[in-house]
C-alpha positions in Angstrom: 72.8 2.1 130.3 70.8 4.8 131.8 72.0 7.2 134.3 70.0 9.2 136.7 71.4 11.4 139.7 69.9 12.8 142.9 71.2 15.3 145.5 70.2 15.5 149.1 71.2 17.6 152.1 70.8 15.4 154.9 70.4 16.8 158.4 72.4 15.3 161.3 71.1 14.3 164.8 73.4 16.5 166.5 75.8 19.3 164.9 78.9 17.2 163.6 81.9 19.1 165.0 85.5 18.4 164.4 88.8 20.1 165.2 88.6 22.1 161.9 84.7 22.4 161.0 81.1 22.3 162.0 78.3 21.3 160.0 74.4 20.6 160.7 73.8 19.0 157.4 75.5 16.5 154.9 75.2 17.2 151.2 75.3 14.1 149.3 75.1 12.8 145.8 73.3 9.6 144.7 73.7 7.8 141.4 71.4 5.3 139.6 72.6 3.3 136.9 69.7 1.3 135.0 70.8 -1.5 132.8 67.9 -3.1 131.1 65.7 -2.5 134.2 68.1 -3.7 136.8 69.3 -0.7 139.0 72.4 -0.1 140.9 72.9 2.6 143.2 76.0 4.6 144.7 76.7 7.6 146.9 79.3 10.1 147.5 78.9 12.9 150.2 80.4 16.5 149.4 83.2 17.3 151.7 84.4 21.0 151.7 87.7 20.2 153.3 88.5 18.3 149.9 87.1 21.1 147.6 84.5 18.9 146.3 81.1 20.2 146.1 77.7 18.9 145.1 77.4 21.4 142.3 80.9 20.4 141.2 80.0 16.7 141.0 76.6 17.3 139.2 78.4 19.6 136.8 81.0 17.0 135.9 78.5 14.5 135.7 76.2 16.1 133.3 78.8 17.3 131.2 80.0 13.7 130.3 76.6 11.8 130.9 76.5 10.6 127.5 79.8 8.9 127.7 78.9 7.1 130.9 75.8 5.7 129.4 77.5 4.6 126.4 80.0 2.5 128.0 79.5 -1.3 127.2 79.0 -2.7 130.9 80.6 -5.9 131.5 82.2 -5.8 135.1 83.0 -3.2 137.7 86.8 -3.1 137.5 86.9 -2.3 133.7 84.2 0.3 134.3 86.2 2.0 137.1 89.3 2.5 134.8 87.0 4.0 132.2 85.5 6.4 134.7 88.8 7.2 136.3 90.0 8.4 132.8 86.7 10.2 132.2 86.7 12.0 135.5 90.5 12.2 136.5 89.8 15.1 139.1 86.8 14.1 140.8 87.5 10.8 142.8 84.2 11.5 144.7 82.0 11.1 141.5 83.9 8.2 140.3 83.3 6.6 143.8 79.4 7.2 143.6 79.6 5.4 139.9 81.8 2.6 141.0 79.6 1.7 144.0 76.6 1.9 141.8 78.4 -0.6 139.3 79.2 -3.1 142.2 75.7 -3.0 143.2 74.4 -3.5 139.6 76.9 -6.3 139.0 75.9 -8.2 142.1 72.3 -8.0 141.1 73.1 -9.1 137.5 75.2 -12.1 138.9 72.4 -12.6 141.6 74.8 -12.5 144.3 75.5 -10.2 147.4 78.6 -8.1 147.1 80.5 -10.1 149.7 79.8 -13.4 147.9 81.0 -12.0 144.6 84.3 -11.1 146.6 84.4 -14.5 148.2 84.3 -13.1 151.8 83.3 -14.6 154.9 81.2 -12.4 157.2 81.2 -14.4 160.4 84.2 -12.5 161.8 83.6 -9.1 161.0 84.8 -6.2 163.0 82.0 -4.1 164.8 81.8 -0.6 163.9 82.4 2.5 166.4 80.1 5.4 166.9 81.4 8.8 166.6 81.1 11.5 169.4 81.9 14.8 167.9 83.2 17.9 169.7 81.1 19.6 172.0 80.6 20.5 175.8 81.5 17.4 177.9 77.6 17.5 178.8 76.5 16.9 175.3 79.1 14.5 174.6 78.1 12.5 177.6 74.5 12.6 176.6 75.5 11.4 173.2 77.1 8.3 174.8 74.3 7.5 177.0 71.8 7.8 174.1 73.7 5.0 172.3 75.4 2.8 174.9 77.8 0.9 172.2 80.9 -1.0 172.6 83.2 1.4 170.7 83.2 5.0 170.2 85.3 7.2 168.1 85.9 10.5 170.0 86.9 13.7 168.2 89.4 15.8 169.9 91.8 18.7 168.9 90.8 21.2 171.7 92.8 22.4 174.7 91.0 20.2 177.4 90.5 17.1 175.4 92.4 14.9 177.7 90.1 16.1 180.5 87.1 15.4 178.4 88.1 11.7 177.6 88.7 11.3 181.3 85.3 12.3 182.0 83.9 10.2 179.4 86.0 7.0 180.7 84.4 7.5 184.2 81.0 6.8 182.5 81.7 3.8 180.4 84.0 0.7 179.8 83.7 0.9 176.0 86.7 1.0 173.6 87.9 4.6 173.1 89.3 5.7 169.6 90.6 9.2 169.3 90.5 11.2 166.3 92.4 14.6 166.3 91.8 15.3 162.5 95.2 16.7 162.3 94.5 19.4 165.2 97.5 18.5 167.4 101.1 20.1 167.2 103.8 17.5 167.9 104.3 18.9 171.4 100.4 18.3 172.3 100.6 14.9 170.7 103.8 13.8 172.6 102.3 15.1 176.0 98.7 13.6 175.3 99.3 10.1 173.9 100.6 8.6 177.1 97.7 10.1 179.2 95.4 8.8 176.7 97.0 5.2 177.0 96.4 5.3 180.8 92.6 6.0 179.9 92.2 3.0 177.9 92.4 4.6 174.4 93.1 1.9 171.6 94.5 4.2 168.8 95.0 7.8 167.5 93.7 8.6 164.0 95.5 11.9 162.2 97.2 13.4 165.0 99.1 15.9 163.2 98.4 17.9 160.0 98.3 15.9 156.9 101.6 17.5 155.3 103.6 17.4 158.6 105.6 14.3 157.5 108.7 15.2 159.2 107.1 15.6 162.8 105.1 12.4 162.2 108.2 10.5 161.9 109.4 11.6 165.4 105.9 11.0 166.8 105.7 7.5 165.2 109.0 6.6 166.7 107.9 7.7 170.3 104.1 7.2 170.3 102.9 4.3 172.8 99.6 3.9 170.9 99.1 2.8 167.4 98.6 5.7 164.8 96.4 5.8 161.9 96.6 8.1 158.7 93.4 9.4 157.5 93.8 12.8 155.9 97.5 11.7 155.0 96.2 8.7 153.0 93.7 9.7 150.0 94.5 7.1 147.8 96.9 4.4 146.5 99.9 6.5 145.9 99.9 7.5 149.5 100.3 3.9 151.1 104.0 3.5 150.7 104.8 7.0 152.4 102.4 6.1 155.3 104.2 3.1 155.8 106.9 5.0 157.4 105.1 7.2 159.9 102.0 5.4 160.6 100.8 1.9 162.0 97.7 1.8 159.8 95.7 3.6 157.3 92.0 4.7 157.2 90.7 4.1 153.8 87.6 5.9 152.8 85.8 4.9 149.7 84.9 8.6 148.7 88.6 9.9 148.9 90.1 6.9 146.9 87.3 6.9 144.3 85.2 3.6 145.1 85.2 -0.1 145.9 87.6 -1.1 143.2 90.8 0.8 144.3 89.8 0.4 147.8 90.4 -3.5 147.3 93.8 -2.6 145.8 94.6 -0.5 148.9 93.8 -3.0 151.4 95.9 -5.6 149.5 98.7 -3.2 149.3 98.6 -2.1 153.0 98.4 -5.7 154.1 101.5 -6.6 152.1 103.3 -3.7 154.0 102.1 -4.9 157.5 99.9 -1.8 157.9 96.7 -2.2 159.8 93.5 -1.3 157.9 90.5 0.7 159.0 87.8 1.9 156.6 86.1 5.0 157.5 83.0 7.0 156.4 82.0 10.4 155.5 78.6 10.3 156.9 77.0 8.6 154.0 73.5 7.3 154.2 72.9 3.7 154.0 73.6 3.5 150.3 77.2 4.2 150.8 77.7 2.7 154.2 76.3 -0.6 152.6 79.3 -0.6 150.3 81.7 -0.5 153.3 79.6 -3.2 155.0 80.4 -5.5 152.3 84.0 -5.3 152.7 84.1 -5.7 156.6 86.0 -9.2 156.4 89.0 -7.5 154.7 89.3 -4.8 157.8 90.9 -4.7 161.1 88.8 -1.8 162.2 85.7 0.0 160.9 83.8 3.4 161.3 80.5 3.3 159.4 78.1 5.0 161.7 76.8 7.4 159.1 73.2 6.1 159.4 73.4 6.4 162.9 74.5 10.2 163.0 72.0 11.3 160.2 68.5 12.3 161.3 67.2 11.1 157.9 68.3 8.2 155.6 68.0 7.4 152.0 67.5 3.6 152.1 67.2 0.5 154.4 69.0 -2.9 154.2 71.7 -2.8 156.7 71.0 -3.2 160.3 73.1 -2.0 163.1 73.1 -4.3 166.3 75.1 -2.8 169.2 77.8 -2.2 166.5 77.4 -5.5 164.7 76.3 -5.1 161.1 73.5 -7.4 159.9 72.7 -7.7 156.1 69.5 -8.3 154.2 68.9 -11.0 151.7 69.0 -9.0 148.8 71.8 -9.1 146.1 74.3 -6.5 145.3 74.7 -4.0 148.2 71.4 -5.4 149.8 69.7 -2.1 150.0 66.3 -0.9 149.4 66.2 3.0 148.5 63.3 4.9 149.7 60.9 4.8 146.4 59.5 8.3 147.2 63.1 10.0 147.1 64.0 8.6 143.7 61.0 9.2 141.5 
């Protein structure tokens, strides 16, 4: 095995603003695993909120590169367990390597990832498109620029219900609302009934991630389904979420890749939790990993390539929210050659 890594700082089409942060670029790490000339690619964005920087991922990777390369690769699950112990404090880095391993494995087996997992892609959920916090005029302009069937709307400001009301006057699309932990319990209890009247489908992370006690109260009183995002990082969090949420948002980067995500999906379903899979503004490389898991999901938010002004690969296509696959094996992607010399 030969390992190469690449770092990028991808610009957004519009500044990406949520209740706690704003950014104009998305730093991201791409890894390439080369096994006798067959190459697999994986991606993990750097997220300040989780205290994972591009520099930290590169430092950890370079410090143990020899051990990554020396592993006798046979299949991804075994490789993930090895990586999990090799990088116990860096789920993001493990995610990038795990995605690359699945891409490589699919190419070795000459199958697409969804074929390896015996999944039927005929009934895939369609992705939403995120409208970040901004003036109502700009939020409306973003919607009109991309007239899609489902929008995820970021909230967490005083006038967010009024903004949703204005947006609703301009579209019949499905609305999902994501507070990113930006509400108090009192705000959530006041706003959720009004949002239901405006046709909102679900609420993502209404309260701060550590606010479990007040989430119990909101869970009992909410008239809309509540989904955990920041409160559900990895496998150990699912049981706790069952008590205060109706569903969870799994993110490959947070949980450390496809391998644990498959276990999380199975666990959530066994507890009658709905399953969403979200993105962290990955390019087509990381988004393709989500695309191949679509048959297992109830909802999906994989609009990273639509939000970015620049991409790193091709291979998945967005058709009015529906994902279309290439005929290539593994993740089915074609990295832009000039970026990976």
